[in-house]
C-alpha positions in Angstrom: 18.7 -1.6 -7.4 15.8 0.0 -5.7 15.7 -2.4 -2.8 19.3 -1.8 -1.7 19.5 -0.8 1.9 16.0 -1.9 2.8 15.4 -3.4 6.3 14.6 -7.0 6.7 10.8 -7.6 6.3 9.3 -9.3 9.3 5.9 -9.6 10.9 4.9 -6.5 12.8 4.5 -7.1 16.5 1.5 -5.4 18.0 -0.3 -5.1 14.7 -3.0 -7.7 15.5 -5.2 -5.1 17.1 -5.2 -2.8 14.1 -8.1 -2.2 11.7 -6.5 -2.2 8.3 -7.9 -1.4 4.8 -6.3 -2.4 1.5 -7.3 -0.4 -1.5 -6.2 -1.7 -4.9 -6.6 -0.6 -8.5 -8.0 -3.0 -11.1 -5.5 -2.4 -13.9 -2.8 -5.0 -14.8 -4.5 -7.9 -13.2 -1.6 -10.3 -12.8 0.7 -7.7 -11.3 -2.1 -6.5 -8.9 -2.8 -10.1 -7.9 0.9 -10.3 -6.8 0.7 -7.1 -4.9 -2.5 -8.1 -3.2 -1.0 -11.5 -2.3 2.0 -9.8 -0.7 -0.2 -7.5 1.3 -2.4 -10.5 2.5 0.7 -12.4 3.5 2.1 -9.5 5.5 -1.3 -9.0 7.2 -1.5 -12.7 8.1 2.1 -12.8 9.4 1.3 -9.9 11.6 -2.0 -11.5 12.8 -4.2 -8.7 11.6 -7.8 -9.9 11.6 -9.8 -6.8 10.8 -9.1 -6.2 7.1 -11.3 -4.5 4.5 -10.3 -4.9 0.9 -11.6 -2.4 -1.6 -11.0 -2.3 -5.4 -11.1 1.0 -7.4 -10.9 1.4 -11.2 -7.3 2.7 -11.3 -4.4 4.3 -9.5 -5.8 7.8 -9.9 -8.8 6.8 -7.7 -6.6 5.5 -4.8 -6.4 8.9 -2.9 -10.2 9.4 -2.7 -10.7 5.9 -1.6 -7.9 6.2 1.0 -9.5 9.4 2.2 -12.9 7.8 2.8 -11.3 4.8 4.5 -9.2 7.0 6.8 -12.3 8.9 7.8 -14.0 5.6 8.6 -11.7 4.8 11.5 -9.1 2.5 9.9 -5.7 2.5 11.7 -3.7 1.9 8.5 -4.3 1.8 4.8 -2.4 0.0 2.1 -2.6 1.6 -1.4 -1.7 -0.7 -4.3 -1.6 0.3 -7.9 0.4 0.0 -11.1 1.2 2.7 -13.6 3.3 1.7 -16.7 4.9 4.4 -18.8 3.3 4.9 -22.2 3.9 7.3 -25.1 1.9 10.2 -23.6 2.3 12.4 -20.5 -0.6 10.4 -18.9 2.1 8.5 -16.8 3.4 11.6 -15.1 -0.1 13.0 -14.4 -1.4 9.8 -12.8 1.8 9.1 -10.8 2.0 12.7 -9.5 -1.7 12.7 -8.6 -1.6 9.4 -6.8 1.6 10.3 -4.9 0.5 13.8 -3.9 -3.0 12.6 -3.1 -2.0 9.8 -0.9 0.6 12.0 0.8 -2.1 14.6 1.5 -4.5 12.0 3.0 -1.9 10.5 5.3 -0.6 13.9 6.5 -4.1 15.4 6.9 -5.6 12.4 8.7 -2.6 11.0 10.6 -3.5 7.5 9.2 -0.4 5.7 7.9 -0.6 4.7 4.2 1.6 2.0 2.8 2.6 3.2 -0.6 2.5 0.1 -2.9 2.1 2.0 -6.2 4.5 0.7 -8.8 5.5 3.4 -11.3 7.5 1.5 -14.0 8.9 2.1 -17.4 7.6 -1.3 -18.7 5.7 -4.4 -17.6 8.8 -6.4 -16.8 9.9 -3.8 -14.2 6.4 -4.1 -12.6 6.6 -7.9 -12.6 10.0 -7.7 -10.9 8.5 -5.8 -8.0 5.1 -7.5 -7.7 6.0 -10.5 -5.5 5.2 -12.9 -8.3 7.2 -16.1 -8.8 10.7 -15.0 -10.0 10.2 -11.4 -8.8 13.2 -9.8 -7.1 11.0 -7.6 -4.8 7.6 -7.8 -3.1 6.2 -4.3 -2.9 2.8 -5.4 -1.7 4.4 -7.0 1.4 6.8 -4.1 1.9 4.1 -1.4 1.7 2.0 -3.4 4.2 4.8 -3.9 6.7 5.6 -0.2 6.5 2.0 0.9 7.2 1.6 -1.6 10.0 4.9 -0.6 11.7 4.0 3.1 11.4 0.5 2.5 12.8 1.8 0.5 15.8 4.5 3.2 16.5 2.0 6.0 16.3 -1.0 4.3 18.0 -0.3 5.8 21.5 -0.3 9.3 20.0 -3.3 8.8 17.7 -5.7 6.9 19.9 -4.3 7.2 23.4 -7.4 5.8 25.1 -7.7 2.8 22.8 -4.2 1.5 23.1 
């Protein structure tokens, strides 16, 4: 089970002052709705008021959107997407590009990115992780809590005069 050993998910203390962007792909609408709902619940629980939501065509476009948002002064970004394996190498290319691109953005900018990109063999695996009724995991919530916690932890080092 991929969630084995995960910490308890709680609201992030000190996150209310953060400026947060959520960038989400448009593919697999029902699954994306679950991921977005999880992100919104985590933001609300952590009392984050400054939130920008941006939709992009697909998971491949997440890194460029995250890069622009990071350059715009956001303290944390949550990237949400779904890639389901098909019969061609497309799955590997998109998953690799999204992972490497988002990693590059976060390392180059110092802005934490919550990685809420589901890379699944089939639609049922995605549903199980999307925070939908009956899902065993809520990756939208998890990715958001991770990004918020990292941003709060790093805030004194990123913007020492602001915090």
